[in-house]
N, C-alpha and C positions, 0 to 999 in steps of 0.2 A: 661170608656170603659169596656165592658164585658170581663171577664177573658179569655173565649175561643177565643175571637177576639185578645186579646193580644198574646196568644200562637200561633195563626195562623200567626200573623205578624212576630213573632220571627222565625217561621219555614220557612217563605217564603221570607224574606228579609235578605240580608247579613248584618252582624254586621259591624258597622262603624270602620274603622281602627283607631288605637290610635295615629298613626303618619303618616305624608305624606311620601310616598315612592319616592325615586329618580327615574328618568326615564333615560333610556339609552341615550336618545337624549339630555339630559341636558349638557350644556357646563360646564367647570370647574368653571367659575365664578358663574353660577346658582347653582351648587352643593354646593359651599362654602356658598352662601347666604342662601340656604335652610338649611344647617347644622347649621348655626349661628342662624337663626330664630327659628328652632325647639329646639335648646339648651336653648335659652332664654325662650321659651314657657314652657319647662319642668322645668325650674328653677322658674317658676311663675312670671317672669318679663314680664308681658303681655303688659305693656305700651311700653317697648323697642322692643318687638317682633312685635307689631302691624304694623309699617310701612314696615318692611321687609316682613311680610306675605301678606300685601296688594300688594306689588310689585310682589311677586311670584304668587299670585292669579290672578292678572290681566294679567300676562304673560301666565298663564295656567288656563283659565276660566272654563274648564270642570273638574278641580280637586276639587271635593267636600270636600276633607279633608282639603286642604289649605283654602278653602272658609269658612268652619266651624270654623277652628282655628282663622282665621282673624276676623270673626264675634264675637267670644268669647273675643278676645283681645279688640275689640271696646267696647263691653259691660263692660269689666273691666275698660277700659279707662274712660268710662262715670262716673265712681265712683270718679274719680279724678277731674272732672270738677266742677267749682263753679257756673257757669251760668246755671240756670234751663233750658233755651231754648236749650243751647248747649248739655246738658245731654240728653234732650228729643230727639234731632236730632240724637245723637250717638246711642241711643237705637233703634230708628226707623231703622237706617242703619244696625245695627246688626241683627235685626229681618228680614229685607229684604234679607240680605245675607243668612240667615238661610233658608229662603223659596227657594232661588235659589239652595242651597246645597241639599235640600230635593228633588227638581225636578230632580237633577242630580243623585239621588239614595241614598243619605245619610239617614240613619235610626238609627243613634247612640244615645247613652244616652245623650250626651252633646247637641245634636240638640234639644231634647225635652225641655231643659232649655231655649234655645234661642227662640223657637217657642212659649213658654208660656209667653213671654214678652208682655205687653200691646201694642196693635196696634198703639196707639197714642204716645208711648214712655213715658208715664207718670211715675213719680217717684215711685220707690219701697219703701214701708213703712215697717220698721222693728218693730216699736212699736208705740202705741198710745201716749206714753210718749215722749215728744219732746227731753228731755235730753238723753234718751236711744236711740232714733232714730238717733240723731246727733252723738252720740258716736259710734254707729254701722257703720254709714256712714264714719266716720273718720277712723275707723279700716279697713273698706273695701277699702278705698282709698290707704292706705299703703299696703294692700294685693295686690292690682292691680299693684302697683309699684314694687312688689317683695321684699319689706322690711318686711320679715316675723317676725322679732323680734318686730318691732313697731306694726305690725298688731296684734300679740298675746297680746302685752301689752294693745292694744286698746280693744280687746275682754275681757280681764280680767277687764278692767275698766268698761265695760258694766256690768259685773257680780257683780262689787261692787255696781252699781246702781240698778241692777235687778238680784239678785242671782239665780232666777229660769228661766233665759232667755235660752231657748233651743238652739236657733241659735248660740248665742255667745259661748255656751258650746261646740257645735259641731265644731265651727270654730277654737277654741283654739286647739282642736284635729287635725283639718285639717292643721293648721300651723305646728304642730309637724310632721304630716305625710309628708308635703312638704319638711321638713328638714331630712327626713328618720329616725326620732326618733319614730319608730313604736310602741314601748311599751308605751311610754308616750302618743302617740296619742290614743291608745286603752283605757288608763285610762280615758281620757276625753270623749271618745265616750260612755264608760260605764256610766259615770255620766249623760250624756245626755239621755240615755235610761231610767235611773231611774226617770228623770224629766218627760219624756213622752214616755212610752213603746209602744204607738200606732202610732208613727211616724217611718217611715222606714229609714230615712236618716242616723242616727247614726249607725244602724246595718250595713247598706251598706258600709259606710265609714270605719267602723271597719273591715269588711270583706276585703275591699281593702288593708288595712294596714296589715292584717294577710297574705293575698296572696302575698303581696310585700316582706314579710319577710320569705316566703317559708312555711308558716303554712297552707297548703291547706285544711287539715281536719277541722281545726277550722274556716277557711274562709268559707267553705261549710256551716257550721252550721249558721254563721252570715248571709250569703246570703239568706238562707232559712228563718231565723227569720225576715229578712227585708221584704220578700214577705208576710209572715203571718201577719206582722204589717199592711201593706197596700196592699192587693192583687189586688185591682182594680186601681192601679197606674202603669203606664208603666215602670217607671225607675227601680225599683228593679228587674223586669223580664229581662230587657235588661242587667243589671249588672250581673245577674246570668248566662244568656246565653253567655255573652262575657267571663266570667270566665270559664265556662264549655268548651268553644271552646279552650281557652288557655291551659287548663290542659288535654284536650282530654277526658273529662268526658261526657259519653253519656247523651243526653237530650231527653226524650221520652214523648211528649205530645200526649194525646189520642184525636184525632179530629174526631168526628162522622160525617159521611156524612148524614146530617139530611134529613130523608124522611117523617117526620111528616107532616100531613095536618091540624093539629089543629091550629085554629086562636084564637085571643082573643075574648071571647064571646060577642055576640051582645045581644040585649034585648030579641030576640026570643030564644026558647029552641033549643038546639043543639041535633040532633038525633044521637044516637050511631050507629056506623057501625055494622050491623048485620051479615056481611060476616064471615063465620067460620074462626077463627083466625089461624088455622093451615093449611089452604088451600093454596096450591101453594108454592111459594118461602118462605123459612123459614125467611129470612130477612124481607120480606114484612109482614109476619105474626107477627114478633117481633115488627115492627113499628105500626101495627094495635093494638097490645096489649098496646103499649105505648100511642097511641091516645085514646083508650078506657078509660084508667085510667085518663088521663088528662081531657077528656070530663066529666067524673064522678065528678071530682073535680070542674069543672066549673059550672055544673048543680046544685049540692046540697052540696057536701062534704065540700067545702070551708066555706060556711055559718055555717055549723054544727061544723066544727073544729076550726074556727076562728070567733066566734060570735062578738068579740069586734072590728073587722075591718069593716069599713063602706062599702068598695067596694072590689070586687074580685081583687086579685093579684096572680101571679104565685109565689109559695113558694118552699122552699127547700124540704118540705115533699112531695108536689105534684110531683116535678121533680124526686125525689128519688124513689117514689113508681112507677112512670111511667117507669123509667129505669129498676127497679127491675122486673116489669111485662114483659118487653122485654127480660130480661135475663132468666126468667123462661121459655119462649118459645124457646129461642135459646140454652139453656144449653144442652138439649139432643143431638142436632146436634154437639155441640162443644165437647162432650164426645167421639164422633166417629172420629177416625183419618181421614177417608175418607171424611166424611161430613164437618169436621172442615176445610179442605183444601179449601172448596168452600165459606167459610164465610169471610166477610170483616175482615182483621186483627184488625181494630179498635174495632170491636164488640167482637172479642176474648179477646182483652185487657180489654174491659168493663166487660166481664164475670169474668175475673181474679180479677179485682178491686172489684166487687161485692162479690165474694167468700172470699176476704181478709177483708171484712167489711169496705171498704173505699169508698163506693159509695157516701156518703154525701160529703166528702172532694172533690171527683171528681167533683160533681155538683158545689160546691162553688168556686172551683179554675179553672174549665175548662168550665163550662156551665152557669155561673151566668149572668143573665141580671139584670138591676137595681132593679127589684122587688125581685128576689132571693137574691141579695146582702144585702137586709135589714135583712136577717136572719143570716148574717155572725157574727156580734159581739156576739150574744148570743151563737152561736155554738162554736165559738173560746173560749169563756170563759169556756164552759163545756167540750170541746173535743180538746184542743190544741194538745194533743199527737197524735190524729188521723190525724189532718191536717199536722203536722210535718212528720209523718210516710208516708203519701201519697207523699209528695214532695221528701222525702229522699229515699223511696223505689221504687216508680212508675216513677216519673219524672226524678230522678237522680239515676238510678239503679247502684248498685255496680257491678264490673266485674263478680262476681260469681252469680249474680241474673238476673232475667228477668222480665220486666214490664208486660209481657203478656203471662204468662204460661197457 
């Protein structure tokens, strides 16, 4: 999914609640059952919580939080089943409940895990090595039962077989996290990051551990690092947004109201718009400057700048130059208090980003399509500091700063 679409979804959908809320109409027996189920769930005793959440969910079919929690418990329960067909049926049921929860308005981080399950409920494979795969599944079965000590021992056994196993390393940390041993959890998440710094999971889990222990400044850094590891994955963005909501940290995504008319080039030559760029509405003039720059790239510039590529694609350089051309048209109006009041706030924020030298991070994290995303690894390797600064200063502004000066 493109980064700007991720941010749009984050701004237009409510974050999934982390626990089901009791309703005024619930009787005492239901309240007691709800409390018991959620306590088991929080303790990681998913197999024990499953029938209780199922009973509650069927009694309140429109409660998507209960439905999501029930679905996750079924998924965890499937890891304890020895019959392959029964495991498959359980995973199909879990995914089906997740789809129902989504239709009711669920948009949480956990839901994405459930929706990503294979439609046919086929077995999840942890490793191509059968001994490692079986050891992981045994550890996961103990995790599902809430036996964290046995689960952790199981993951450590996996690491004896395969010392560089990323998942097992993360899950050792997760077992410590579930036991509120946050420092120990962090040590294992750090080990996982060393094994694969390009995966977001360990950064995100570490951020959760830091947040749970009240270290929100450090958690902020890890949530940002999770995004920069895999910016085109939905999960780290959701985790960051949920954390920012909890700590009342402002979250400012810049979402341009796209007025571009440029399409992907056909075989025929594209004629540049010859209308004077500054004529009429300044915003329209800015978008015409944007279009003119992109058309120039589509006609000749791409082949000249990227001779090694067989076919045209939209690039980071093209999009950055096009937005820079727009900013050049709009900047004089933005400098006037009277005229600035008439400009779209998102365009004013874009001008600020450009003046801060952060236009390329904006493109990669806010406007990347699959073609532009191909430029991300090389840019991150060369300019990680700029990407971090963009999220830290623009998306998550400190109280004494503004994302759109």
